N, C-alpha and C positions, 0 to 999 in steps of 0.2 A: 506494502499499502504505498504511494507517496506520500512523502510528507511524515511518516513515522518513521523512529529508529532506534536503535540499538546499541544501547549506553555503556557504559564501564562507569563506575562512578566513585569516584578519587576515596577513599579513609573521610578524608575533609568534609567532604559533602556529606548535609543536614540530610536525616530521612524523610523528613518533610517536605523536601523538595524530592528524592524521590519516589514517593511516595503519589506525592503531585504530576512529577512527571507520568507515570504506568497510570494515574487516572486518566489523563490526557490519551491514552495507548501509548506511549510511546514502553520498545525494553529496555530498560535496565537493571541490569547486574551491579551490583555492589560491592564493591573488595571486598568483605565483608560477606559477601554468600558466597564469591568466590576463594574464599580462603585466603588472600593476600592482607585483611589487615593487623596492626600496631605490629609490623617485624621491620618498619625500618624500609623499601622497598625505595629503591630511588625513582625519581620520575623518571628518568628513561627508559627506565624496565617495568612502569604502571604505564608508559603510552607504548609497550610494546608488548606487554599482555593485552591490551585491548584492540590493538591494531591484528593481533594477530588473532581475535576470533571476533573478528570484521562485527567490532564497534569506537565508537569515538569516546572518547575521556569526555568526562566535563567535571569540571572541581571549582574552586573557590581559589585555589592555588594559582594565580594568573600570572605571575609572575615570571614564574621558573615555565610554565606550560608556554608562555608566551614568547618564551626563553629557546628550545624547544623547537616548536615551530619555525624561525627565524632560522636554527642550524638550521636549516634544513635536509633534515631526517624524515623519510615520508612517514606517515600517520591514517589514521584512519581517520583526524576529525581530533577535532578541542574547542568545544564548547567551553570556553574560560566567567564567570560569573562574579556579579559582585553581592556577596556577600550583604542578603540584610535580611529581615526579620521580615517582612516582604515576600513570604515564599510563593504564596499562589497566583502572586504578581507575576514574581520572576518565573516560574514557571510557562505560564499566560501566555505573554508575551514572544520568548522563547518555541512556544510552542504556534502561539500565529506566526513564527517566522518562518521557523521549518515546518508546516503548512507546505510552500511555498517551496520548499526548495527538492532533488531530487537526488542530492548523493553531497556528505561531503568531506571527504578518501581529502587528504590533505590541505584541507581551510579549520582556517582557527577564526572561530563565532567569539564573539565578544558582548556581554547582553554588561551594561552596565545606565547607571538611575541618573535620571535626569532630573535635577529639583528643580519644578518651575516654582518662580515667588505666586504665594497664594493659596496652592494648589493642596490639599487636601490630602491628597495620597501621594507619594514618588511615583516620579512617571518613570519606567524604565521602558532603555530600546535598544535594541542592535544598531548601529549603525555602518 
């Protein structure tokens, strides 16, 4: 199905965000479910594991995964998100973007929080 993706959730990603992505129809495997949590696995190995399992990494670890993407290493995709308490809004804006996409291979997607003066809720964007 176009727009539904297979993710590998880095261990720093919240369960609330994982569950919300699942509710929206995405296949999310967590590092805990894969037996890779609390082992100090290097980020490049996390990315290699996800790619080998045809999954896109989704993480709050923005700087390290941005650097891995910039290094030119081939990967199944990387989604870096701003860590924010509004997990539902974060998942929804990512989902709304993803349903317009066909592939994530070798792509970096950033979900940012755009603060708007006078807004009662944060606005997330995928630039």
